[in-house]
N, C-alpha and C positions, 0 to 999 in steps of 0.2 A: 504494500500500500504506500502511495506517495501523495503529496499534496500539491495542488497547483492553485496559488492564490487562496481563495476561500473555498475552492471546489475540491472535495474529496474525489480521488480517482483511483482506478486500478489499471494496470497495464497487462496486456496480453500479447502473445506472439502466435499468429496463425500460420501453421506450416503450409507450404505450397511447393510447386515443382522445383526441381534443380537444387534442393536443399535450402532454399530461401525461407525465411520466416518473417511474416508481415506484421508490423507493429500496429496495435490498436490501443488507444486510450479510451477508457470507459468512464464517463462522468454522468451522474453520480454512480456509486458502487452498484453492482448487479443486485437483483433481488426484487426490484419494483415491477409493476405491470403497466406503467405508463407507456405511451408510444415512444419508440426509439428512432433515432436517425443515424444511419451509417454515412458519415461524411467522407467523400472520396475526392482528393485534390487532383488538379489537372497537370499538364506538362510542366516539368522542371520543379514541381512543388512537393511538399510533404504535408502531414497533418497539421503543421503549424499554420498553414494557410487559413484553416478554420478555427483553430484554438491554439493560441500561443502559450509559451511556458508560464507566463504570468496569469493565465486564465482569462485572457481577453481574445475576442475575435467573433466572427459571425455565428459560431455555434452557441454563444451565450444568449442570443436571441431565443433560441429553442430551449435552452436550459432554464431561462427565466419563465418560460411558459409551461414548464413541467415535463419536458421531454428528457429522455436519457440520450446522451451523446456518445457515439462510438466513432472516434476520430482515427482514421486509418492512414497508413502510408504504404505505397506499393513497393515492390522489390527495388533495391538500389536507392531508396529514398528514405530520408529521415532516420528513425531508429530501427527500421527493418534490418534484420540480420542477414548477412551474406553467408553463403557456404564457404568452406575453407578456400576454394579456388574462386577468386573474383574475376568475372568476365561479363562484359556487356553483350550477352549472347541471346537476348530476347527481342521481341518486336510487339506490334500491336496485338497480334493473335495470342501472344502469351498472356497479356492482360485479359483478353476476352475469355480464354479457355482455362486459365489457371488462377491468376490473382483475384479477379473479381468473383468468380464462383466460390473460391475457397473463403474469401472474406465474407460473402453473404451467408454461406453455410456456417462458418465459424461464429459470426456475430449472432446469428439466429439461435445458436445453442446457448449464448450468454444472456439473451434478452427474451423475456417471457411475454411481453405485450406486442401489439402491432409494431412492425418494423418498416421504415422507409429508407430509401437511398436518396441522398442529395449529392450530386456529382457536378463538378465544374469543368467546363471546357472539353478537351479531348476525352477525358475519362467519362463524360456524360454519354457520348455516342459509343464508347466502348462498353459501358454498362448496358445500354439498350441492345447492342449486338450480342452481348453475353446472354441476356435474357431471351433473345430470339433463337440463338444457337442451341441453348439448353432451356426450353420452356419450363422444365420441372423446377428450376430455380425460383420461379415466380411464386410458388406456394409458400416461400419463406417471407414474402414481402406483402405489405398492404398497398404500396404505391412507389413511384419513382419520380424524382425531380431532377431535371437537368437545367443548368444555368450556363449561358454562354457556350452552348454546344451546337456545332454545325460542322459537317464535313467540308473541308476546303475544296474548292475547285477554282477554275480560272474565270468564272462568270463575273467576279468582282475583284478589285485590287490591281488590275492592269499588269504592266510589266514588272512592277515591284514585287508582286506576289510570285510571279514566275522565277524571278531572280532569287528571292528569299527561299522558296521551297527547294529549288534545285541546288542552290548554293549550300544550304544546310545539309542536304543529303551527301553532296560531294565532300564537304568538310568532315562530316561524321565518318564517312568511309575512310578518308585519309588518316584521321586521328584515332579511329577505332571506336569512337563514340562522339556524340555532339557535346562540345565543351561549354555547356550553358553557364556553368559557374564562372569560368574564366572570362567569358564574354559578357558577364553580368546580365544575363537574360533569365536567370533563375538560380535556385539553390542547389539543384541536382542535375547531373548530366543524364542524357538519354542515349539509348543504343542506336547504332547506325541502321539496324534493320527497321526500326520504327520510322526514322527520318526518310528512309528510302520508300517505305510504303506511302507516306504523305505525298512525296514527289511523284510516285507512280499513279496515284489516284487522281490527282488534280487535273491533268490535261483532258480527261474524258469524263470527269465527274464520277469516277468509280468509287466503290466502297466494298472491298473484298479482301480475302485472306491473301497472304503472300504467295501461296501456291496456286491461287486462282480457283480453288475448289469450293470455296464458300462465298456466296454473294451476300454481304451483310445487308444490303438494301432489301433483299427478299426476306432475310431473316427477321427484319423489323416487324413484318406483318404478323408474326407469331407472338409479339409482345402485347398481351391483352390486359395487363395491369392498368389501373388508373395512372396517368402520367401528366405531369406539369412540365411543359417545355418553355423556358423563359429566356428572352434575349434582350440585351440592352439596345435602345434605339440608335445609339451612336457607335455600336460595335460593327463597323462596316467591313473590316478586314478579316478578322478571325472568325466571327460567327454572326453574320448579318441576319436581320429579320427574314429576308427571303430564303436563305438557306436553312435557318431554323425552322421555318414553316415546311420546307421540303422534308426535313427529318420528322417533324410531328405528323405530317400527312401519311407517312409510311407505317405508322404504328397501327396495330390492330385493335386496340382497346380505346376506352374513353380518354380523350386528350384535352387538356386545358392549355392552349397556346397563348402566351402573353408576351407582348412587346412592352418593355418598361421604358417610359419616357414622359416628356411633358404632355404629349397628346393623350396619355392614359392616366394623367393626374399627378405625376411626379413633379418635383421642383427642378429636375435636370434630366438630361438625356444620358443615361449611363453607357459606359463602354464595356470592355471585356472583363475587367477586374472590379471596377467600382460598382457594378451591379450586385456584387456579393460582399465586398469589403468596404469598410469605412462607415462613418456615422450616418450618412444619408441612406446607404443600403440597409443598415440596421434599423433605421426609423421608417423607411418608406417601401422597401422591397420585401425583406425577410419576414416581417410580421404577417404579411399576406400569404407567404409560402407556408408558414407555420399554421395559419388558419386553414389553408387548403388541406394540409396533412390531418389536422384535427377533425375536419369535416369528413374526410375519407375514413378515418379510424372509427368515428362514431356513427357514420351513416347519416349525417346531417344533410338535408337538402342544400343544393348549391345556393339558393337564394337566401339562406340563413348564414352563409359564411361571414 
């Protein structure tokens, strides 16, 4: 048992493939039956994106409303444990078929009440792909929320996006991994295989496994859980409203698609990160997400959210 600010927490490590162990911070301690949220951070990030060591961050919005937080880090990130041999030998498909399913199953064993996933950015569409590839995972969850999640293509962003995606893939191949920390783009590096998939998908708007055997776009139709897909109005490069809508429209269950911005009642037009992090997000975006989860967990009609 350890303490984070005023929040009592327990730490867990969920085993997954290749000898990796994925770190999960559970706040408050297990044993309650309140709704829980499995927080999954995006590219270059760890669980600190949602809950810092001082007990502050987006997850506190949910803790203040009676939810239990399960804040996770993927392999190679945060306090997740490496095997004896360190190698950046995974890709997007590894997250889809190993890390995410193992985290969902592992956290479901810890949590006795309704459980939701809230995922940011790239991990949002990885979660949806995982639930479509293995629909049995959905029985562990009450619903799923993705924020700032949309598969990149060349329909927006112009030449800059082409240069960035291709350049990142080439750099990662030469370096053995994408050096996000050295380039000050994030706290953790990502494998070359992941960056190559991004670059391969974008020209044709594809979303598939590296071996071409699994079309993730098709798999999304098997996601029948209630889903909230949220995009910041000013997030035009990484996850635009148009591409967020494309992701939402592929899902097979009830979907609440939200574009957060001035036109929908916010005081500003959020971008990729500030739709989740910061005082404005905590005051104007996340309370509505928590209310949506509470409604799904209790079966409250939508007009009473």
